[in-house]
C-alpha positions in Angstrom: 28.1 -37.5 77.5 24.9 -36.1 76.1 26.2 -37.8 71.9 25.8 -41.3 73.5 22.0 -40.7 74.6 19.3 -40.0 70.9 16.7 -39.0 71.4 13.3 -40.7 70.1 14.1 -38.4 66.4 17.4 -38.6 65.9 16.5 -42.9 66.2 14.2 -42.1 64.0 15.9 -40.6 61.0 18.9 -42.6 61.8 17.0 -45.4 60.7 14.7 -44.1 59.0 11.3 -45.0 60.9 8.8 -42.9 62.0 8.5 -42.5 65.9 6.2 -43.7 67.0 7.7 -47.2 65.7 10.3 -46.0 67.6 8.6 -46.1 71.1 6.5 -49.2 69.7 10.1 -50.8 70.2 11.0 -49.4 73.4 8.1 -50.1 74.7 8.2 -54.0 73.3 11.8 -53.8 74.4 13.1 -54.8 71.4 15.1 -51.0 71.7 16.3 -50.9 74.8 15.5 -46.9 76.7 16.7 -44.1 78.6 13.6 -43.2 80.9 13.6 -39.6 81.7 11.8 -37.8 84.5 8.2 -35.4 82.6 5.9 -33.6 83.2 3.8 -34.4 80.9 1.8 -38.4 79.9 3.8 -39.2 76.9 7.2 -40.7 78.5 11.1 -38.9 77.1 13.0 -41.2 76.1 16.5 -41.7 75.1 18.1 -44.5 73.4 22.3 -45.1 74.0 24.3 -44.9 70.8 25.7 -48.3 71.4 22.8 -49.4 71.9 21.4 -48.2 68.5 25.2 -48.9 67.1 23.9 -53.1 68.0 20.5 -52.6 66.4 22.2 -51.6 63.7 24.4 -54.8 63.2 21.6 -56.9 63.5 18.9 -57.7 60.9 16.2 -59.3 62.4 14.7 -56.0 63.9 11.1 -54.9 62.0 
């Protein structure tokens, strides 16, 4: 199952955007993400591969 969950950095690399852009899209609800338990102040997200595949099929993400 770990293959199906991507880090913010992995998604950013695939979409050719900055990590901050991916985080912003998650916060705005553009990308659906799983929020993992975390110790630090920054949220830890994982994006499902199927969510990314769906986004790649759409052209209205900006």
